[in-house]
PyMOL Python script that loads the backbone (N, CA, C, O; Angstrom):
from pymol import cmd

cmd.read_pdbstr("""\
ATOM      1  N   UNK A   1      -7.180  -1.933 -23.725  1.00  0.00           N
ATOM      2  CA  UNK A   1      -7.185  -1.599 -22.162  1.00  0.00           C
ATOM      3  C   UNK A   1      -7.517  -0.489 -21.751  1.00  0.00           C
ATOM      4  O   UNK A   1      -6.663   0.369 -21.970  1.00  0.00           O
ATOM      5  N   UNK A   2      -8.358  -0.166 -21.272  1.00  0.00           N
ATOM      6  CA  UNK A   2      -8.925   1.186 -20.894  1.00  0.00           C
ATOM      7  C   UNK A   2      -8.560   1.297 -19.108  1.00  0.00           C
ATOM      8  O   UNK A   2      -8.168   2.357 -18.621  1.00  0.00           O
ATOM      9  N   UNK A   3      -8.728   0.258 -18.423  1.00  0.00           N
ATOM     10  CA  UNK A   3      -8.457   0.537 -17.015  1.00  0.00           C
ATOM     11  C   UNK A   3      -7.851  -0.671 -16.294  1.00  0.00           C
ATOM     12  O   UNK A   3      -8.294  -1.754 -16.674  1.00  0.00           O
ATOM     13  N   UNK A   4      -7.054  -0.694 -15.465  1.00  0.00           N
ATOM     14  CA  UNK A   4      -6.371  -1.805 -14.770  1.00  0.00           C
ATOM     15  C   UNK A   4      -7.516  -1.992 -13.409  1.00  0.00           C
ATOM     16  O   UNK A   4      -7.996  -1.058 -12.767  1.00  0.00           O
ATOM     17  N   UNK A   5      -7.768  -3.382 -13.207  1.00  0.00           N
ATOM     18  CA  UNK A   5      -8.885  -3.691 -12.355  1.00  0.00           C
ATOM     19  C   UNK A   5      -8.323  -4.673 -11.448  1.00  0.00           C
ATOM     20  O   UNK A   5      -8.727  -4.712 -10.286  1.00  0.00           O
ATOM     21  N   UNK A   6      -7.373  -5.518 -11.891  1.00  0.00           N
ATOM     22  CA  UNK A   6      -7.042  -6.511 -11.034  1.00  0.00           C
ATOM     23  C   UNK A   6      -5.459  -7.155 -11.624  1.00  0.00           C
ATOM     24  O   UNK A   6      -5.031  -6.938 -12.758  1.00  0.00           O
ATOM     25  N   UNK A   7      -4.841  -7.865 -10.713  1.00  0.00           N
ATOM     26  CA  UNK A   7      -3.374  -8.255 -11.036  1.00  0.00           C
ATOM     27  C   UNK A   7      -3.728  -9.467 -12.069  1.00  0.00           C
ATOM     28  O   UNK A   7      -4.658 -10.254 -11.892  1.00  0.00           O
ATOM     29  N   UNK A   8      -3.034  -9.481 -12.926  1.00  0.00           N
ATOM     30  CA  UNK A   8      -2.984 -10.910 -13.893  1.00  0.00           C
ATOM     31  C   UNK A   8      -2.075 -11.713 -12.923  1.00  0.00           C
ATOM     32  O   UNK A   8      -2.689 -12.780 -12.891  1.00  0.00           O
ATOM     33  N   UNK A   9      -1.241 -11.836 -12.295  1.00  0.00           N
ATOM     34  CA  UNK A   9      -0.465 -12.431 -11.608  1.00  0.00           C
ATOM     35  C   UNK A   9      -0.201 -11.642 -10.308  1.00  0.00           C
ATOM     36  O   UNK A   9       0.380 -10.557 -10.257  1.00  0.00           O
ATOM     37  N   UNK A  10      -0.764 -12.414  -9.139  1.00  0.00           N
ATOM     38  CA  UNK A  10      -0.532 -11.391  -8.086  1.00  0.00           C
ATOM     39  C   UNK A  10       0.950 -11.894  -7.079  1.00  0.00           C
ATOM     40  O   UNK A  10       0.984 -12.951  -6.449  1.00  0.00           O
ATOM     41  N   UNK A  11       1.956 -11.001  -7.112  1.00  0.00           N
ATOM     42  CA  UNK A  11       2.975 -11.771  -6.262  1.00  0.00           C
ATOM     43  C   UNK A  11       3.120 -10.714  -5.199  1.00  0.00           C
ATOM     44  O   UNK A  11       3.581  -9.599  -5.442  1.00  0.00           O
ATOM     45  N   UNK A  12       2.731 -11.084  -4.075  1.00  0.00           N
ATOM     46  CA  UNK A  12       2.650  -9.984  -2.945  1.00  0.00           C
ATOM     47  C   UNK A  12       3.538  -9.523  -2.231  1.00  0.00           C
ATOM     48  O   UNK A  12       3.468  -8.445  -1.641  1.00  0.00           O
ATOM     49  N   UNK A  13       4.855 -10.617  -2.204  1.00  0.00           N
ATOM     50  CA  UNK A  13       6.153 -10.388  -1.843  1.00  0.00           C
ATOM     51  C   UNK A  13       6.951  -9.404  -2.865  1.00  0.00           C
ATOM     52  O   UNK A  13       7.831  -8.677  -2.404  1.00  0.00           O
ATOM     53  N   UNK A  14       6.667  -9.384  -4.135  1.00  0.00           N
ATOM     54  CA  UNK A  14       7.520  -8.584  -4.922  1.00  0.00           C
ATOM     55  C   UNK A  14       6.767  -7.221  -4.891  1.00  0.00           C
ATOM     56  O   UNK A  14       7.535  -6.289  -5.134  1.00  0.00           O
ATOM     57  N   UNK A  15       5.608  -6.882  -4.684  1.00  0.00           N
ATOM     58  CA  UNK A  15       4.915  -5.771  -4.550  1.00  0.00           C
ATOM     59  C   UNK A  15       5.325  -5.075  -3.328  1.00  0.00           C
ATOM     60  O   UNK A  15       5.681  -3.904  -3.464  1.00  0.00           O
ATOM     61  N   UNK A  16       5.336  -5.537  -2.285  1.00  0.00           N
ATOM     62  CA  UNK A  16       5.898  -5.418  -0.915  1.00  0.00           C
ATOM     63  C   UNK A  16       7.282  -4.868  -1.246  1.00  0.00           C
ATOM     64  O   UNK A  16       7.509  -3.670  -1.075  1.00  0.00           O
ATOM     65  N   UNK A  17       7.968  -5.477  -1.589  1.00  0.00           N
ATOM     66  CA  UNK A  17       9.357  -5.226  -1.785  1.00  0.00           C
ATOM     67  C   UNK A  17       9.646  -4.088  -2.611  1.00  0.00           C
ATOM     68  O   UNK A  17      10.636  -3.419  -2.315  1.00  0.00           O
ATOM     69  N   UNK A  18       8.788  -3.686  -3.821  1.00  0.00           N
ATOM     70  CA  UNK A  18       8.823  -2.734  -4.505  1.00  0.00           C
ATOM     71  C   UNK A  18       8.637  -1.372  -3.402  1.00  0.00           C
ATOM     72  O   UNK A  18       9.499  -0.527  -3.159  1.00  0.00           O
ATOM     73  N   UNK A  19       7.224  -1.451  -2.825  1.00  0.00           N
ATOM     74  CA  UNK A  19       6.913  -0.477  -2.276  1.00  0.00           C
ATOM     75  C   UNK A  19       7.946  -0.030  -1.029  1.00  0.00           C
ATOM     76  O   UNK A  19       8.033   1.132  -0.632  1.00  0.00           O
ATOM     77  N   UNK A  20       8.708  -1.149  -0.483  1.00  0.00           N
ATOM     78  CA  UNK A  20       9.981  -0.874   0.485  1.00  0.00           C
ATOM     79  C   UNK A  20      10.850  -0.094  -0.114  1.00  0.00           C
ATOM     80  O   UNK A  20      11.499   0.748   0.505  1.00  0.00           O
ATOM     81  N   UNK A  21      10.954  -0.297  -1.406  1.00  0.00           N
ATOM     82  CA  UNK A  21      12.162   0.281  -2.112  1.00  0.00           C
ATOM     83  C   UNK A  21      12.014   1.777  -2.385  1.00  0.00           C
ATOM     84  O   UNK A  21      12.917   2.586  -2.170  1.00  0.00           O
ATOM     85  N   UNK A  22      10.470   2.173  -3.011  1.00  0.00           N
ATOM     86  CA  UNK A  22      10.515   3.308  -3.306  1.00  0.00           C
ATOM     87  C   UNK A  22      10.211   4.080  -1.853  1.00  0.00           C
ATOM     88  O   UNK A  22      10.727   5.197  -1.891  1.00  0.00           O
ATOM     89  N   UNK A  23       9.612   3.855  -0.732  1.00  0.00           N
ATOM     90  CA  UNK A  23       9.438   4.516   0.425  1.00  0.00           C
ATOM     91  C   UNK A  23      10.720   4.444   1.018  1.00  0.00           C
ATOM     92  O   UNK A  23      10.789   5.244   1.950  1.00  0.00           O
ATOM     93  N   UNK A  24      11.960   3.682   0.815  1.00  0.00           N
ATOM     94  CA  UNK A  24      13.164   3.974   1.054  1.00  0.00           C
ATOM     95  C   UNK A  24      13.846   5.372   0.506  1.00  0.00           C
ATOM     96  O   UNK A  24      14.373   6.314   1.098  1.00  0.00           O
ATOM     97  N   UNK A  25      13.596   5.083  -0.927  1.00  0.00           N
ATOM     98  CA  UNK A  25      14.064   6.287  -1.595  1.00  0.00           C
ATOM     99  C   UNK A  25      13.529   7.630  -0.997  1.00  0.00           C
ATOM    100  O   UNK A  25      14.250   8.627  -0.982  1.00  0.00           O
ATOM    101  N   UNK A  26      12.300   7.642  -0.522  1.00  0.00           N
ATOM    102  CA  UNK A  26      11.607   9.071  -0.352  1.00  0.00           C
ATOM    103  C   UNK A  26      11.783   9.084   1.054  1.00  0.00           C
ATOM    104  O   UNK A  26      10.988   9.806   1.656  1.00  0.00           O
ATOM    105  N   UNK A  27      12.994   8.199   2.038  1.00  0.00           N
ATOM    106  CA  UNK A  27      12.946   8.283   2.964  1.00  0.00           C
ATOM    107  C   UNK A  27      13.245   9.803   3.783  1.00  0.00           C
ATOM    108  O   UNK A  27      13.168   9.951   5.002  1.00  0.00           O
ATOM    109  N   UNK A  28      13.572  10.777   2.872  1.00  0.00           N
ATOM    110  CA  UNK A  28      13.806  12.132   3.730  1.00  0.00           C
ATOM    111  C   UNK A  28      12.085  12.702   3.614  1.00  0.00           C
ATOM    112  O   UNK A  28      11.755  13.521   4.472  1.00  0.00           O
ATOM    113  N   UNK A  29      11.141  12.327   2.700  1.00  0.00           N
ATOM    114  CA  UNK A  29       9.966  12.879   2.676  1.00  0.00           C
ATOM    115  C   UNK A  29       9.188  12.196   3.453  1.00  0.00           C
ATOM    116  O   UNK A  29       8.245  12.879   3.852  1.00  0.00           O
ATOM    117  N   UNK A  30       9.194  10.687   3.991  1.00  0.00           N
ATOM    118  CA  UNK A  30       8.148  10.118   4.629  1.00  0.00           C
ATOM    119  C   UNK A  30       8.374   9.625   5.657  1.00  0.00           C
ATOM    120  O   UNK A  30       9.376   8.928   5.496  1.00  0.00           O
ATOM    121  N   UNK A  31       7.910   9.544   7.015  1.00  0.00           N
ATOM    122  CA  UNK A  31       7.911   9.365   8.364  1.00  0.00           C
ATOM    123  C   UNK A  31       8.257   7.841   8.164  1.00  0.00           C
ATOM    124  O   UNK A  31       7.426   7.188   7.533  1.00  0.00           O
ATOM    125  N   UNK A  32       9.479   7.142   8.662  1.00  0.00           N
ATOM    126  CA  UNK A  32       9.677   5.763   8.550  1.00  0.00           C
ATOM    127  C   UNK A  32       8.504   4.901   9.002  1.00  0.00           C
ATOM    128  O   UNK A  32       8.006   4.010   8.313  1.00  0.00           O
ATOM    129  N   UNK A  33       8.051   5.306  10.413  1.00  0.00           N
ATOM    130  CA  UNK A  33       7.082   4.677  11.053  1.00  0.00           C
ATOM    131  C   UNK A  33       5.790   4.431  10.055  1.00  0.00           C
ATOM    132  O   UNK A  33       5.273   3.337   9.828  1.00  0.00           O
ATOM    133  N   UNK A  34       5.405   5.666   9.531  1.00  0.00           N
ATOM    134  CA  UNK A  34       4.287   6.102   8.445  1.00  0.00           C
ATOM    135  C   UNK A  34       4.427   4.809   7.537  1.00  0.00           C
ATOM    136  O   UNK A  34       3.633   3.876   7.423  1.00  0.00           O
ATOM    137  N   UNK A  35       5.812   5.033   6.841  1.00  0.00           N
ATOM    138  CA  UNK A  35       6.026   3.785   5.799  1.00  0.00           C
ATOM    139  C   UNK A  35       5.762   2.419   6.076  1.00  0.00           C
ATOM    140  O   UNK A  35       5.129   1.691   5.312  1.00  0.00           O
ATOM    141  N   UNK A  36       6.271   2.047   7.223  1.00  0.00           N
ATOM    142  CA  UNK A  36       6.355   0.824   7.974  1.00  0.00           C
ATOM    143  C   UNK A  36       4.962   0.464   8.197  1.00  0.00           C
ATOM    144  O   UNK A  36       4.769  -0.751   8.223  1.00  0.00           O
ATOM    145  N   UNK A  37       4.136   1.064   8.333  1.00  0.00           N
ATOM    146  CA  UNK A  37       2.380   0.872   8.678  1.00  0.00           C
ATOM    147  C   UNK A  37       1.513   0.813   7.487  1.00  0.00           C
ATOM    148  O   UNK A  37       0.362   0.380   7.442  1.00  0.00           O
ATOM    149  N   UNK A  38       2.395   1.427   6.291  1.00  0.00           N
ATOM    150  CA  UNK A  38       1.665   1.319   4.832  1.00  0.00           C
ATOM    151  C   UNK A  38       2.039   0.064   4.602  1.00  0.00           C
ATOM    152  O   UNK A  38       1.207  -0.810   4.361  1.00  0.00           O
ATOM    153  N   UNK A  39       3.658  -0.223   4.663  1.00  0.00           N
ATOM    154  CA  UNK A  39       3.906  -1.697   4.203  1.00  0.00           C
ATOM    155  C   UNK A  39       2.986  -2.811   4.636  1.00  0.00           C
ATOM    156  O   UNK A  39       2.522  -3.680   3.898  1.00  0.00           O
ATOM    157  N   UNK A  40       2.763  -2.656   6.059  1.00  0.00           N
ATOM    158  CA  UNK A  40       2.350  -3.632   6.860  1.00  0.00           C
ATOM    159  C   UNK A  40       0.885  -3.938   6.112  1.00  0.00           C
ATOM    160  O   UNK A  40       0.547  -5.100   5.891  1.00  0.00           O
ATOM    161  N   UNK A  41       0.119  -2.904   5.773  1.00  0.00           N
ATOM    162  CA  UNK A  41      -1.081  -2.915   5.518  1.00  0.00           C
ATOM    163  C   UNK A  41      -1.165  -3.645   4.061  1.00  0.00           C
ATOM    164  O   UNK A  41      -2.097  -4.374   3.721  1.00  0.00           O
ATOM    165  N   UNK A  42       0.101  -3.287   3.168  1.00  0.00           N
ATOM    166  CA  UNK A  42       0.125  -4.390   2.109  1.00  0.00           C
ATOM    167  C   UNK A  42       0.478  -5.725   2.328  1.00  0.00           C
ATOM    168  O   UNK A  42       0.038  -6.539   1.516  1.00  0.00           O
ATOM    169  N   UNK A  43       1.054  -6.060   3.089  1.00  0.00           N
ATOM    170  CA  UNK A  43       1.593  -7.351   3.659  1.00  0.00           C
ATOM    171  C   UNK A  43       0.360  -8.153   4.397  1.00  0.00           C
ATOM    172  O   UNK A  43       0.306  -9.382   4.334  1.00  0.00           O
ATOM    173  N   UNK A  44      -0.568  -7.424   5.059  1.00  0.00           N
ATOM    174  CA  UNK A  44      -1.388  -8.361   5.509  1.00  0.00           C
ATOM    175  C   UNK A  44      -2.747  -8.362   4.612  1.00  0.00           C
ATOM    176  O   UNK A  44      -3.611  -9.212   4.826  1.00  0.00           O
ATOM    177  N   UNK A  45      -2.876  -7.538   3.765  1.00  0.00           N
ATOM    178  CA  UNK A  45      -4.073  -7.636   3.039  1.00  0.00           C
ATOM    179  C   UNK A  45      -4.119  -8.909   1.823  1.00  0.00           C
ATOM    180  O   UNK A  45      -3.110  -9.353   1.275  1.00  0.00           O
ATOM    181  N   UNK A  46      -5.466  -9.348   1.565  1.00  0.00           N
ATOM    182  CA  UNK A  46      -5.459 -10.197   0.424  1.00  0.00           C
ATOM    183  C   UNK A  46      -5.476  -9.777  -0.860  1.00  0.00           C
ATOM    184  O   UNK A  46      -5.450  -8.582  -1.155  1.00  0.00           O
ATOM    185  N   UNK A  47      -5.518 -10.681  -1.676  1.00  0.00           N
ATOM    186  CA  UNK A  47      -5.261  -9.938  -3.250  1.00  0.00           C
ATOM    187  C   UNK A  47      -6.657  -9.046  -3.531  1.00  0.00           C
ATOM    188  O   UNK A  47      -6.467  -8.048  -4.226  1.00  0.00           O
ATOM    189  N   UNK A  48      -7.640  -9.211  -3.209  1.00  0.00           N
ATOM    190  CA  UNK A  48      -8.586  -8.695  -3.330  1.00  0.00           C
ATOM    191  C   UNK A  48      -8.486  -7.213  -2.806  1.00  0.00           C
ATOM    192  O   UNK A  48      -8.704  -6.268  -3.564  1.00  0.00           O
ATOM    193  N   UNK A  49      -8.139  -7.037  -1.440  1.00  0.00           N
ATOM    194  CA  UNK A  49      -7.815  -5.678  -0.651  1.00  0.00           C
ATOM    195  C   UNK A  49      -6.617  -5.105  -1.161  1.00  0.00           C
ATOM    196  O   UNK A  49      -6.357  -3.926  -0.923  1.00  0.00           O
ATOM    197  N   UNK A  50      -5.945  -5.745  -1.766  1.00  0.00           N
ATOM    198  CA  UNK A  50      -4.528  -5.032  -2.242  1.00  0.00           C
ATOM    199  C   UNK A  50      -5.240  -4.503  -3.680  1.00  0.00           C
ATOM    200  O   UNK A  50      -4.945  -3.383  -4.098  1.00  0.00           O
ATOM    201  N   UNK A  51      -5.879  -5.078  -4.178  1.00  0.00           N
ATOM    202  CA  UNK A  51      -6.275  -4.464  -5.407  1.00  0.00           C
ATOM    203  C   UNK A  51      -7.287  -3.371  -5.350  1.00  0.00           C
ATOM    204  O   UNK A  51      -7.322  -2.596  -6.305  1.00  0.00           O
ATOM    205  N   UNK A  52      -7.985  -3.231  -4.512  1.00  0.00           N
ATOM    206  CA  UNK A  52      -8.913  -2.483  -4.115  1.00  0.00           C
ATOM    207  C   UNK A  52      -7.886  -1.099  -3.630  1.00  0.00           C
ATOM    208  O   UNK A  52      -8.046   0.053  -4.032  1.00  0.00           O
ATOM    209  N   UNK A  53      -7.110  -1.438  -2.933  1.00  0.00           N
ATOM    210  CA  UNK A  53      -6.093  -0.196  -2.225  1.00  0.00           C
ATOM    211  C   UNK A  53      -5.344   0.511  -3.667  1.00  0.00           C
ATOM    212  O   UNK A  53      -5.108   1.712  -3.798  1.00  0.00           O
ATOM    213  N   UNK A  54      -5.114  -0.327  -4.460  1.00  0.00           N
ATOM    214  CA  UNK A  54      -4.455   0.262  -5.720  1.00  0.00           C
ATOM    215  C   UNK A  54      -5.581   0.548  -7.022  1.00  0.00           C
ATOM    216  O   UNK A  54      -5.529   1.639  -7.589  1.00  0.00           O
ATOM    217  N   UNK A  55      -6.467  -0.358  -7.407  1.00  0.00           N
ATOM    218  CA  UNK A  55      -7.130  -0.297  -8.334  1.00  0.00           C
ATOM    219  C   UNK A  55      -8.409   0.220  -8.116  1.00  0.00           C
ATOM    220  O   UNK A  55      -9.054   0.485  -9.131  1.00  0.00           O
ATOM    221  N   UNK A  56      -8.882   0.407  -7.125  1.00  0.00           N
ATOM    222  CA  UNK A  56     -10.420   0.734  -6.480  1.00  0.00           C
ATOM    223  C   UNK A  56     -10.737   1.918  -7.160  1.00  0.00           C
ATOM    224  O   UNK A  56      -9.915   2.824  -7.297  1.00  0.00           O
ATOM    225  N   UNK A  57     -12.073   1.969  -7.665  1.00  0.00           N
ATOM    226  CA  UNK A  57     -12.779   3.062  -8.212  1.00  0.00           C
ATOM    227  C   UNK A  57     -12.723   4.356  -7.303  1.00  0.00           C
ATOM    228  O   UNK A  57     -12.811   5.516  -7.707  1.00  0.00           O
ATOM    229  N   UNK A  58     -12.584   3.995  -6.184  1.00  0.00           N
ATOM    230  CA  UNK A  58     -12.720   4.988  -5.328  1.00  0.00           C
ATOM    231  C   UNK A  58     -11.456   5.254  -4.232  1.00  0.00           C
ATOM    232  O   UNK A  58     -11.270   4.359  -3.408  1.00  0.00           O
ATOM    233  N   UNK A  59     -10.624   6.385  -4.190  1.00  0.00           N
ATOM    234  CA  UNK A  59      -9.399   6.074  -3.353  1.00  0.00           C
ATOM    235  C   UNK A  59      -9.690   6.247  -1.724  1.00  0.00           C
ATOM    236  O   UNK A  59      -8.809   6.608  -0.944  1.00  0.00           O
ATOM    237  N   UNK A  60     -10.875   5.978  -1.377  1.00  0.00           N
ATOM    238  CA  UNK A  60     -11.486   5.843   0.073  1.00  0.00           C
ATOM    239  C   UNK A  60     -10.601   4.832   0.797  1.00  0.00           C
ATOM    240  O   UNK A  60     -10.213   5.026   1.949  1.00  0.00           O
ATOM    241  N   UNK A  61     -10.278   3.698   0.055  1.00  0.00           N
ATOM    242  CA  UNK A  61      -9.847   2.467   0.821  1.00  0.00           C
ATOM    243  C   UNK A  61      -8.197   2.938   1.113  1.00  0.00           C
ATOM    244  O   UNK A  61      -7.818   2.899   2.284  1.00  0.00           O
ATOM    245  N   UNK A  62      -7.566   3.226   0.418  1.00  0.00           N
ATOM    246  CA  UNK A  62      -6.423   3.769   0.502  1.00  0.00           C
ATOM    247  C   UNK A  62      -6.170   4.980   1.424  1.00  0.00           C
ATOM    248  O   UNK A  62      -5.223   5.010   2.209  1.00  0.00           O
ATOM    249  N   UNK A  63      -7.099   6.011   1.282  1.00  0.00           N
ATOM    250  CA  UNK A  63      -7.048   6.999   2.232  1.00  0.00           C
ATOM    251  C   UNK A  63      -7.063   6.567   3.837  1.00  0.00           C
ATOM    252  O   UNK A  63      -6.428   7.117   4.736  1.00  0.00           O
ATOM    253  N   UNK A  64      -7.999   5.387   3.955  1.00  0.00           N
ATOM    254  CA  UNK A  64      -8.392   4.669   5.108  1.00  0.00           C
ATOM    255  C   UNK A  64      -6.925   4.102   5.731  1.00  0.00           C
ATOM    256  O   UNK A  64      -6.581   4.218   6.907  1.00  0.00           O
ATOM    257  N   UNK A  65      -6.312   3.596   4.880  1.00  0.00           N
ATOM    258  CA  UNK A  65      -5.034   3.082   5.326  1.00  0.00           C
ATOM    259  C   UNK A  65      -4.157   4.313   5.956  1.00  0.00           C
ATOM    260  O   UNK A  65      -3.722   4.337   7.107  1.00  0.00           O
ATOM    261  N   UNK A  66      -3.964   5.466   4.829  1.00  0.00           N
ATOM    262  CA  UNK A  66      -3.041   6.442   5.327  1.00  0.00           C
ATOM    263  C   UNK A  66      -3.907   7.088   6.576  1.00  0.00           C
ATOM    264  O   UNK A  66      -3.465   6.690   7.654  1.00  0.00           O
ATOM    265  N   UNK A  67      -4.515   7.574   6.645  1.00  0.00           N
ATOM    266  CA  UNK A  67      -5.254   8.257   7.888  1.00  0.00           C
ATOM    267  C   UNK A  67      -5.121   7.446   9.062  1.00  0.00           C
ATOM    268  O   UNK A  67      -4.993   8.002  10.153  1.00  0.00           O
ATOM    269  N   UNK A  68      -5.138   5.938   8.949  1.00  0.00           N
ATOM    270  CA  UNK A  68      -4.870   5.067  10.336  1.00  0.00           C
ATOM    271  C   UNK A  68      -3.451   4.958  10.789  1.00  0.00           C
ATOM    272  O   UNK A  68      -3.056   4.783  11.941  1.00  0.00           O
ATOM    273  N   UNK A  69      -2.590   5.119   9.450  1.00  0.00           N
ATOM    274  CA  UNK A  69      -1.182   5.238   9.752  1.00  0.00           C
ATOM    275  C   UNK A  69      -0.825   6.641  10.252  1.00  0.00           C
ATOM    276  O   UNK A  69      -0.129   6.821  11.252  1.00  0.00           O
ATOM    277  N   UNK A  70      -1.219   7.397   9.679  1.00  0.00           N
ATOM    278  CA  UNK A  70      -0.951   8.944  10.496  1.00  0.00           C
ATOM    279  C   UNK A  70      -1.235   9.064  11.606  1.00  0.00           C
ATOM    280  O   UNK A  70      -0.424   9.621  12.345  1.00  0.00           O
ATOM    281  N   UNK A  71      -2.391   8.626  12.090  1.00  0.00           N
ATOM    282  CA  UNK A  71      -2.710   8.437  13.496  1.00  0.00           C
ATOM    283  C   UNK A  71      -2.215   7.746  14.701  1.00  0.00           C
ATOM    284  O   UNK A  71      -2.261   8.071  15.888  1.00  0.00           O
ATOM    285  N   UNK A  72      -1.628   6.492  13.978  1.00  0.00           N
ATOM    286  CA  UNK A  72      -1.230   5.422  14.910  1.00  0.00           C
ATOM    287  C   UNK A  72      -0.102   4.673  13.826  1.00  0.00           C
ATOM    288  O   UNK A  72      -0.437   3.746  13.089  1.00  0.00           O
ATOM    289  N   UNK A  73       1.092   5.166  13.864  1.00  0.00           N
ATOM    290  CA  UNK A  73       1.756   4.138  12.724  1.00  0.00           C
ATOM    291  C   UNK A  73       2.197   3.271  13.094  1.00  0.00           C
ATOM    292  O   UNK A  73       2.652   2.583  12.180  1.00  0.00           O
ATOM    293  N   UNK A  74       2.396   2.678  14.496  1.00  0.00           N
ATOM    294  CA  UNK A  74       2.625   1.383  15.043  1.00  0.00           C
ATOM    295  C   UNK A  74       1.369   0.470  14.248  1.00  0.00           C
ATOM    296  O   UNK A  74       1.628  -0.545  13.602  1.00  0.00           O
ATOM    297  N   UNK A  75       0.221   0.921  14.385  1.00  0.00           N
ATOM    298  CA  UNK A  75      -0.672   0.225  13.854  1.00  0.00           C
ATOM    299  C   UNK A  75      -0.740  -1.015  12.851  1.00  0.00           C
ATOM    300  O   UNK A  75      -1.830  -1.479  12.515  1.00  0.00           O
TER     301      UNK A  75
END
""", "prot")
cmd.dss("prot")
cmd.show_as("cartoon", "prot")
cmd.util.cbc("prot")
cmd.orient("prot")
């Protein structure tokens, strides 16, 4: 295997729970509103959208989420 391109089994709830745990551990480094906004993007995204965020060849999709959350963390 040379690259990851999609989930073999997509468990969105487990992914979100893992992201929440990671952001909770980094709470001193990550603004809680920003973290909640990023988590919400993963909760709302379809499988293909989440795969693009995590495995896309370009970081543009993830950068767009980060920029949106940085400029409007309640979005």
